Structures are given as C-alpha cells and as structure tokens.
N, C-alpha and C positions, 0 to 999 in steps of 0.2 A: 398144417401143423404136422401131419404124418411124416412128410419128407424131412422136415426140420429135425424131428426126433431121430430119424435114421442117421443123420450126418453130424449132429451136434457133438457126439462123444467120439467121433473118429479123429484119428491123427496119423501123421506119418513121422518117421524118425528124423529125416533131414529134408530140407527144401533148398536146392541150389538156385540162386537168382543171379541175373545179370547185375554186375556191380554198379553200373550207372543208372539203370532204370528200375531195378528191383523186380523186373518181370521174371516170374518163375520159369526156370529152364528144365529142371528134372527133379522128381521126387525120389527119395531113397528110403527103402524099408529094410530094416535088419530083421531077419526071420530066425527066431530061435525055435526050439522044439514045440512051443505052444502053437506055432503056425501050422502044425500037422494035424490039429484037431478039427473035426467037421465044422464046429461053430466058427473057429478062426479062419478056416478056408472060405467059408461063406462071407465073413467080414472082409477078408482080403480081396475076394472077387468083387464085392461091392465097391471097395475103395479103388481097385484097379479100373472098374467101369466108370466111376466118377471122374477119375483122372483122365481117362481116355475121352470122356465127353467134354472135358475142359481143354483137350488138346495137350495135356501134360503127360510126358513120358514118366513112368514109374519103374524103377529098377529094384529088384529084390536080391539081397545078399544074405547067405547063411551067416549067422553069428559065429565068429571064431575069436580065439584069443590073440591071433596075429593075422594081419592082412598083408599080402605081398603087393607093394605099390605097382609092380609090373603087370599084375593081373588086372 
C-alpha cells in the first residue's frame, strides 16, 4: 500500500502514444516556477525515476506564453 500511496496522486501533463497501438512513446511535463521548490523537485525526481523504470522517456519544458515549433 505504501508504494500505491506514493504514485496514486502523481500525473504528467501530456502522454504521446502510438496512434495505432496506443503504446506510450514519451511523457511531457510543463514546468512552471513551482517546479523549483524542494518538495516539487523531489516529486519530479520520483516521477522521472518511475518513467525511467517503465522505459518511458520524459521531457521537461519550462512553461512559456509562446512556444517556437522549430525548437
């Protein structure tokens, strides 16, 4: 039960999946200033480790008002 409690409230912002199989390809996390706090850094590290354990790449992007598609 301890491990369930650690993961049940976690989420990511976007999950890109293969359109035919729905197999997850990459997780995307949008990081605002709250991600700079020690508690949030710990949470992000936990989620990053969980994704890595599942073989899922997770990308972090800083929240902005505009995103250049070329980036």
